[in-house]
N, C-alpha and C positions, 0 to 999 in steps of 0.2 A: 028141776034138772038144770045143771050148769051147762053153759054153752061157751065155746071158745071161738075166737075169731082168727081165721087163718092169716098168717103174715102176708102182706101184699108183696108180690114179686116185683122187683124193680130191675132196671137195666141201666148200665153205664154207657149206653150207646151215644148219649148226647152230653157227656161230661164236659164241664166248662174248662178243664185244664188237662194237659197231657203230661203233667209232672208226676213222677213216681212218688209214692208215700215217703215222707222224710226228706225229700229233695228241697234245696233252698229255692225259694220263689220270690217274685215281686208281684204285687197285685196291680192289674190293669196298667202295665207300663205305657201302652200307647196313649191312653187317656190322660195320664199324668204328664207325659212328655209333651203332648199337644197343648195341654193347658199352660204349662210353663212357657212354651214357645209363644202362645197367643198373648200372654201377659206382656211380652216384649214386642210383639208385632201385631198391630191392630188390623192388618189385612187378613189374618187367618180367620176362617169361618168353618163350621162343621155342619155336615149334612148326614142324615140317616134315612134308610128305607125301612123304617119301623123296627130297627134292630139295634138301637143305641145301647141298650143294656147288655146285648150279647156280642157287641164288638168293642166294648170298653169306651165307647163314645159318650156314655152317660156321665163320665167324670167331667168332660168338657161341657156337656149340656147343662148339668146342674150348676156349674160355676159361672157359665156365660150364656144364659138362655137367650139373650138378645143377639147372640152371634151364632145361634144354632137353628137349623131348619129341619123339621120333621116332615119328610116327604111322603110318609105312608108306604104301603107296599106297591111302589111304583118306581122301580129301578131306572127305567128309561127316562122318566121325568126328572129323577134325581140327577142323572148325568147331564141332561140338558140344562138344568138349573145351575149345576156346578160350572158348566161351560159359560153360561151367561155371567155368573159372578166373576169368573176369571177374566172375562172380557172387560169387566168394569174395574179391574185392578185388585180384586180380592185373591186370596190364596185358599181355595177350598180343599177340605179333606172330606171325601165322600165315603161313607162306611156302609157295608152290608156283608153278606156272606159271599165267598168267592164264586160259588156257582151262579148266584143271581147277578153279580157284577159283570160276569163274563158272558154267560150263555144268554141271559135275558137282555142285556144292554150292549151287546157287542157293536152294533151298528152306530149307536150313539157315542160309544168310546172312540170308534174309528173316525167318524166324520165330524162330530161336534167338538171333540176334544183333541184327538191326535193330529188330524189334518191341519188345523190352524196352530198346532203346537202350543196349546194353552197350558197354563200352570195349574193343572188339576191333579190332585193326589188321591188315588183310590186306595183305601185301606180295607182289605178283605179278610174276614175271619173264616175259619174252617177250611184251610187249604189242604189239598191232598186227602190223606186218610187220617183226619183228626176228628171225625164223627163216625158213628156207627149207623147212621140213618139211611145208608144205602145210596144208590146213584143219584137220587134227587138232591142230595146235600153234599156228596163227596166230589170236590173239585179236583179231579185227577188229571185234567187236561187244560187247566187254566193257563199255565205257562206256555204251552204249545200255541194256544189261541193268541196270546198277547205278544209273544215273540214275533209273530207275523205282522204286527202293526208297526209301520215305520215311525221311528222316533220315540217309541214307548220304552221307558226304563222299567225293568222288572226286578224287584228286590225280594229276597227270601231270608229274613233274619233268623238267627239261631235261637235267641233267648231274650230276656228282658233288657240286658245290656245293649244288645244289637238294636232293639226297637227304640230304646230311649235315645241312643246316639244317632240313629238314622233320622228321626223326625226333623231336627233343625236343618239337616242337609237336604231333606226333601223340600222343605220350605224354600231354601235358597236355590234349588235346582230349576233351571229354565226348561219347561216342557212337561209333558204328562208322566206320571209315575203310577205304578201298581205295586203295592206291598202286601205280601201274604203274612198277615199278622197272626200271632198266637195270642190267646185271650185269657182273661181270668187270672188264675195263679200261674204265672209264666216262669219256667225254670230260669235260674240265674247261674250261668256257667262260665261265661267268657271273662269275668272279673279275675279269674285265677290265671289268666294268660296275659301276656304283654300285647294286648289287643286294643285297637281303636277302629270303629267303623269308618270306612272311607268309601263313599259312593263310587261305584265303578271299579273298586280294587278288591282283589283277593288277599287273604292273609294266611301265612303258614303258622299254625298254632303249635305244632310240635314236629320234630324231625324224626326220621327213621329210615333205615337203609334197606329194608326188605319189602315194604308195602307202602303205597301212597293212596290215601283216601282223598278224593276231591268231592266235597259235599256242600250242601246248602241247607238252610232251614233247620228243623229239628233233627235232621239226619247228621248234622255236624256234632251235636251233643252225643248221639249214638256212636258216631265214628270215634270220638274221644274215649268213650267207654270201652269200645272194642279194642282200640289201640292200647289202653291200659291193661286189658286182660291178656293181650298178645305179648306184652312186655314181660309178663311173668314167665313166659316160655321162651324168653330171649329172642322174640321176633320184634324187630323194630318197625313201627308203623307211623308214618308221617300223616298229618291231617292238614289239608289245604281247604280253608273255609272260603266259599265264594258267595257272599251274601247278595251280590249283584249278579244276576243271571244274564241280563241284557242291559248294557253292553258287557260282555264277558271280558275279564282281565286276561286276555289271550297271552300276553307276554309272560305273566307270572305262571300261568298254567303250563305253558310250554317249557319254561325253565325247570319246573318241578318234574314234569313228565320225562325230561331228558335223562334223569338218573336211571340206573339199571335196577328197577324194582317193579313189582306187579302193581298195576294201577286199577283202582276201582272207583266208579262214580256213584255216589249215594244220593238219592233224591226222594223226597216225599211227593212223588208225581209219577205219572205213567212214564215208562221207558221210551215212549214215543213223544218227541217234540220238546223235551225238557232239557235239563242240565247235561245229561249224558250225550244227547245229540249235539248240543252246543259245543261240548268239548271235542267230540269226534269230528265235527265239521271243521273246527279250528285246526286240528291236527292235519286233516286232509289238505286244507287250503294252504298250510305252511309246508306241505311236503314231508311231514313227519310220519314215519311208519312205526306204530306202536300198538300193541293190543290193549284195549281198554274195556273193562268188564262193567256192565251196568248192574247196580243193585237198586231197584226201584219197584214201582207198582206195575203189575202186568197190563198188557193191552187188552183190557176187558172191563166190563162193568162189575164192580165189586159187590160183595155181599153186605147185608146189614148184620149188625151184631155188636157185641162188646169189643171195644178197641183192642185190648191185649190179645184177644183171640184172633182178631183180624190181622193185626200186625204180625203175629206168628204165622198165620196162614199164608200171607202174601210175602213173607220173607224179609220184612223190614224191622223186625224186633232185634234187640241187641244180640240175643241168643242165636237167631237165624243168620244174622250178618256174620257173626263169629264163625259159625259152622261153614258158611259159604267160603270165607277167606281161608280157613284152615284146610278145607278140601282142595282149594286151588294151590296152596303151598305144598 
């Protein structure tokens, strides 16, 4: 009697890349950019909390093992070690998942690193809804936590171009930084635009007279795709990319908001405490009265599951963003 083996069911809940099939990508841009910078600057060292392979730090580790520190599953120890290295004149890049860097090590980030304004760079994978493993791995509130730390610079790159260009500027920056990295096969988008990453500055990627998208991280790529779809219906949508969330480039944001068009803030983060509230706060403090609509993750613990399903469910897929904007228009 013949027997058959049932196909093993798999899930893409923990996929290594958020790139769509057929999209242009670059492999491990953080690791390669950090390695290139380290070859020019002997102060650079790398640390990992047992996740080098999953934060692209393995590229640096394999090429420069004498400048890499494997701290094990001990995020607090890693942050304390990074602080000590910075005090000795090194420029540490400490890597783990966003949830572990923020929730587990917050006090160490605050008092060991931020209070003395040390040059420690935290590079954190799986920001926002980039994993389907549920609340234990989904860092939907990491920006809100770190915006509250005095002197902390928060960076949310869009793609491989952003990440590669950001690394040298993070090295040169005085003070602590937190960067929400994309990992694995990272989409390559911004090379098609007249764009250059500048720490602390926003960049207008495309103009449009009807809609303004203010976005960061992977949501900038989605904003560009929605804008291209709207253009087919003769709806002009501008995209303002804000890779640095703190400090926010308030002057550029306010200059773009001043035009008479509907404004949407797109973020891969809870609508509480992130880019939307940064923009809204800037408007209020400058006395600007404009309606700004958030498109982000809800103020709740999210489900586990496959990412495309979750992005659709929570309204941050290209399709759902487009529907939201068209309904508003």
